[in-house]
C-alpha positions in Angstrom: 0.8 21.7 6.4 3.2 19.3 8.5 5.0 22.3 9.7 2.7 22.5 12.5 4.8 22.7 15.8 3.2 21.9 19.1 4.4 20.3 22.3 5.0 16.5 22.1 2.9 15.6 25.3 0.1 18.5 24.7 -3.2 17.3 25.9 -6.4 18.2 24.0 -10.2 17.2 25.2 -11.5 15.0 22.8 -14.6 14.6 21.8 -15.6 11.4 24.6 -16.6 13.7 28.1 -13.6 13.4 30.7 -10.8 12.0 27.8 -8.1 13.5 26.6 -5.7 12.7 23.5 -1.7 13.3 22.9 -0.5 15.3 20.0 1.7 12.0 19.3 -1.6 10.1 18.9 -2.8 13.1 16.5 0.3 13.0 15.1 0.0 8.8 14.3 -3.3 9.4 13.3 -1.9 12.2 10.3 1.1 9.6 9.4 -1.3 6.6 9.2 -3.4 9.0 6.4 0.1 9.8 4.5 0.7 5.9 4.4 -2.8 5.3 3.3 -2.7 7.7 0.4 0.6 6.0 -0.3 -1.6 2.8 -0.5 -4.3 4.6 -2.9 -1.4 5.4 -4.9 0.0 2.2 -5.3 -3.6 0.8 -6.6 -3.9 4.0 -8.9 -0.8 3.6 -10.8 -1.3 -0.3 -11.5 -4.8 0.2 -12.7 -3.6 3.3 -14.9 -0.7 1.1 -16.0 1.9 4.0 -14.5 5.0 1.9 -14.2 6.7 4.9 -12.4 4.0 5.9 -9.9 4.2 2.2 -9.5 7.9 1.8 -8.5 8.0 5.1 -6.9 5.8 3.7 -3.9 8.7 1.6 -3.0 12.1 2.3 -1.4 15.0 1.6 -3.9 15.7 -1.9 -2.5 11.7 -2.6 -2.0 10.8 -6.2 -2.0 7.2 -7.1 -3.3 5.9 -10.8 -3.6 2.8 -11.5 -5.7 3.5 -15.5 -6.1 6.3 -17.3 -4.8 9.6 -15.3 -6.0 10.8 -12.4 -4.0 11.1 -9.2 -6.8 14.1 -6.7 -4.9 14.8 -3.3 -6.2 13.3 -1.1 -8.4 14.6 -2.8 -11.4 13.2 -6.2 -10.7 9.5 -4.2 -9.8 9.7 -2.2 -13.1 10.6 -5.6 -15.0 7.6 -7.3 -13.4 5.3 -4.4 -13.9 6.2 -4.2 -17.5 5.6 -8.1 -18.1 2.6 -8.6 -16.1 0.7 -5.4 -16.1 2.1 -3.9 -19.4 1.9 -7.1 -21.6 -0.3 -9.3 -20.1 -3.2 -7.6 -18.6 -5.8 -5.5 -20.5 -7.2 -4.2 -17.3 -7.0 -4.2 -13.6 -9.1 -3.1 -10.7 -7.5 -3.0 -7.1 -9.9 -1.9 -3.9 -8.0 -2.1 -1.0 -10.0 -1.9 2.6 -9.8 -2.7 6.5 -6.5 -0.9 6.8 -4.5 -1.5 10.0 -1.3 0.3 10.3 1.0 0.0 13.9 4.0 2.2 14.2 7.4 0.2 15.2 9.0 3.8 15.6 8.7 7.5 13.9 9.8 6.1 10.6 8.8 2.5 10.8 5.2 1.0 10.2 3.7 -2.1 9.8 0.4 -2.8 8.2 -2.2 -5.0 7.0 -5.0 -4.2 4.3 -7.5 -6.6 2.3 -7.2 -6.2 -1.3 -9.9 -7.7 -3.9 -8.1 -7.2 -7.4 -9.9 -7.9 -10.6 -7.8 -9.0 -13.7 -8.7 -8.8 -17.2 -6.3 -10.8 -19.6 -4.9 -9.4 -23.1 -5.5 -13.2 -24.6 -9.4 -14.5 -24.6 -9.8 -16.2 -21.4 -11.7 -15.5 -18.3 -11.2 -12.9 -16.0 -9.3 -13.3 -12.6 -10.2 -11.8 -9.0 -8.1 -12.2 -6.1 -8.9 -11.9 -2.6 -6.1 -11.5 0.1 -4.4 -9.3 2.7 -1.3 -7.2 1.8 1.6 -7.6 4.5 3.5 -4.3 4.5 6.3 -3.0 6.2 6.6 0.6 5.3 9.8 3.1 6.1 9.6 6.8 6.2 12.5 8.4 3.9 13.0 11.9 3.6 9.6 12.6 4.9 8.2 10.3 2.5 6.6 7.0 3.3 7.5 4.2 1.1 7.0 0.3 0.9 10.1 -1.5 1.7 8.3 -4.5 1.7 4.9 -5.9 0.3 3.7 -9.6 0.6 0.3 -11.1 -0.4 -1.5 -13.3 1.6 -4.0 -15.3 -0.6 -7.0 -15.5 0.9 -9.0 -17.0 -2.2 -9.8 -16.3 -6.1 -12.1 -16.8 -8.7 -12.1 -17.2 -12.4 -14.9 -15.4 -14.0 -16.0 -16.0 -17.8 -16.2 -12.7 -19.6 
């Protein structure tokens, strides 16, 4: 489906009378959708405890920061996931919304998205819900969008009794 070839500045009449859209703009819409799908894969991987799927979303030297310390590279990301999601969490549920993606160039993008993440611990303690924003840097490598950096901007949290 990505092999559609069209002149770079081909004009297409939009649904609004008297306005036109370029193929560049349509291409960006398609790339935004591709990035959004990877964002959704990230949430699914965490919630299904799929460590390989989680790590695959990141570039080889990808950075994640969910607390105070940067996790850099696949080995660090895998160790964090195995310890936190694999051993500490019984279940999680991530919802992502308000996705805003801006392109730096054809292979680099920045994104902000809102996250609500519910966490149930293995040990008997209250559930924990995080409200925040993901601040992302995306790189397209060999035609695939991957996270180069993900930071969470905590906006609030709630402890819920079981």
